[in-house]
C-alpha positions in Angstrom: -6.2 -87.7 -106.7 -9.2 -85.6 -105.6 -10.0 -86.1 -102.0 -12.6 -84.1 -100.0 -11.7 -83.1 -96.4 -14.3 -82.4 -93.8 -12.8 -81.0 -90.6 -14.6 -80.6 -87.3 -13.6 -78.5 -84.4 -15.0 -77.3 -81.1 -15.1 -73.5 -80.7 -13.9 -74.0 -77.1 -11.1 -76.4 -78.1 -7.9 -75.7 -76.1 -5.9 -78.6 -77.6 -6.3 -77.8 -81.3 -7.1 -74.1 -81.7 -10.1 -73.5 -83.9 -8.0 -70.9 -85.8 -5.6 -73.7 -86.8 -8.4 -75.7 -88.3 -9.8 -72.6 -90.1 -6.3 -71.8 -91.5 -5.8 -75.4 -92.6 -9.1 -75.6 -94.5 -8.5 -72.2 -96.1 -5.0 -73.2 -97.2 -6.2 -76.4 -98.7 -8.9 -74.6 -100.7 -6.5 -72.0 -101.9 -4.2 -74.7 -103.1 -7.1 -76.2 -105.2 -8.3 -78.7 -102.6 -11.9 -79.4 -101.6 -12.1 -78.8 -97.8 -14.8 -77.7 -95.5 -15.0 -77.0 -91.8 -17.8 -77.5 -89.2 -17.4 -75.6 -86.0 -19.4 -76.7 -83.0 -20.2 -73.7 -80.8 -19.5 -74.3 -77.1 -17.8 -77.6 -77.7 -14.4 -78.8 -76.5 -11.9 -81.0 -78.2 -13.4 -84.1 -76.6 -17.0 -83.2 -77.5 -16.4 -83.1 -81.2 -16.4 -86.9 -82.1 -19.8 -87.4 -80.5 -21.2 -84.3 -82.0 -19.9 -85.0 -85.5 -20.8 -88.7 -85.7 -24.2 -88.7 -84.0 -25.7 -85.6 -85.5 -28.3 -86.9 -87.9 -28.4 -83.7 -89.8 -24.7 -83.9 -90.7 -24.9 -87.6 -91.9 -21.1 -88.0 -91.5 -21.2 -91.8 -91.9 -23.1 -91.5 -95.1 -20.7 -88.9 -96.3 -17.7 -91.1 -95.4 -19.0 -94.0 -97.5 -19.9 -91.7 -100.4 -23.7 -91.6 -100.1 -23.9 -88.2 -98.4 -23.4 -84.6 -99.4 
């Protein structure tokens, strides 16, 4: 199965370290996966859902249903 992963993290997240997300995406790609990471500068853990889903430039909902990037 080929599944793309798109991870989002806030640069100021103190719950899930941005470095952990970066390492996860890097490890997935090194293992042959297809992962990418978007880091929201100045954002905390709780800012990320709103920033990801409501950013019209990212088009996350279209991506989720397969019509996006």
